[in-house]
N, C-alpha and C positions, 0 to 999 in steps of 0.2 A: 202376741198372745191372743189365741182364739178362744173364747168363752163359749161352752156348751150352749146352743141355742135354746134348748129347753130348760135352763137354769132357772128362768122367770116361771115357768110352771105353764106356760102357754105355748102352743104352737107359733112359730114366727109370725105368720100372716095374722093371727089374732092379736098377738102383742103389738104388732105394727099398726092394725086397726085401731087399738086403744090409743097407742101413742098419737097416731094421726088426729084422731078425734079430739084429744085433749089438746094438742098443740093448735089445731085449727080453731077450736073455741077461744083459747087464749089469745091468739093472734087476732082473730075477728073482734074480741072484746077490746084489746089494745088500740087497734085501728078505730073502732068506734068511739072511744073516749080520748084518744090523743089527737084526733082530728077534729076540726070544725066541720060536722057533717052538712050544715046549711051551706057552707062555702064550697065544700067538695061537690054537692049536688048541683050548686049554680055553675061551677067551673065545668063539670061534665055535659051540662046542658049547653053551655057556650061551645064546647069542643064538638058536640053532636051537629050544632048549627053551622059551625065552620066545615064540617065534613061535607055537609049537605051542599053548602054553596060552593065547595071545591068541585063536587061532582057536576054542579049545574055550570061551573065556569071553566070547564077542562078544555075549552076551545080558546078561551081568551087567557093567554099566558100572562099577561100584566096583571090583570084581576086576580088570577089564580095565585101569582106570587105574593100580593098584597094579603089575600086571606091566609096564605100559609104563614106569613109572619104574625099575623094576628093570632092565628091558632097555636104557634110555637110559643108566644108569650104566655098564652093561657095555660099550655101545656106545662111550661115551666113553674107557674103558679101551682098547679095541681101536684107536680112532683115535689115541690118544696113542702106542701102538706103532708105528703106521703112519707117523707124523709124521716120525721121525728119518730113515728112507730116502727120504721125499718131498723133505726139505730137502736131502739129499746129491744127488739126481738133478736138482734144479730148474735150477740154473745151468747145468750141461752142456747140458741139453735146450733152454733157451732159446737158447744159442749155436747149437746145431745146428740148431734149427728157423729161426732168423734166416738161416743160411747156405743151407738147403734152400730158403727162400722167395726168397733173392736168386737162386738158379740156377733155380728151376722157376716163376717168376711167368708167369702166362698160358700155361702149358704143359699141354695135355691128356695126361695121363699113360696113362689108359685110356679109350679112345674108346667112347662108348655112343650108342645111337640116341635118347636123351632127355636132357632137362636134369635136373641133380641139384638138389634144392632146397638153398638156401643157397650155391649154387656161383656164382661170378662167370663161369664158363665156359658157353659155349652148350650143349655136349653133351659129357659125358664127365666123368671125375674128375681133379682135379688132384692136386697133390703131397700135400696134407694127407689127402685123402679116401682116396688110395691108402695112405698110411702108416698111417692108423688101421685100415684093414681088415687089412693085413699084420701090424701090431703086436698087433692083438686075437687073431689066428690063433696067432702065434708065442708071445705072453706066455702064453696059456692053455696051450699045449704044453709050454713050458718049466717053467711052475709045476707042471704035473701030472708031469712027468719028475724035477724036483727035490724034488717034495713040500713046495712052498712053500704055506703057508696063506694 
C-alpha cells in the first residue's frame, strides 16, 4: 500500500528534513549519555596515535604489524563502547524506516537531471538518499555542538 506523500501536510523533502533532524538529535543524545565520553575520547586519541605510528613505520613490516595489533585491540574497545547505543537505536530505526518506505515508495523526493546509482528511480533521490544526506549533515552538526566523540 502506497500512502499519499502529502498526507502529512509537508512536501516529502521537508518532512524528511524534520525526521532527519529529530532522529539525528535523538541518536546523538543517546550516544552522548550511553557511552563514557572520556573513555571514547581516550580511545580515539590512541587510535590517532597508532595511525600516525603506522604511517611512520610503513617500511618496517614487523613494527607495522605490532602497531596494527595494538590498534585493533583499541579499536575493539572503541566498538564495544559504541555497541550499547547502537542496540538502543536499532529497533526504533527499523520501525521508522519501514514506515517511511511505506509512505515514499517510488516517490522522487529531490528531482535531479541524472540517474543516481543504486536507485530504482529514473532521475532524482528517493526517501532513503534524501534521509542519508540530511542525516549526515545534522548528525555531524549535533555531534560537534554537543561534543560527542
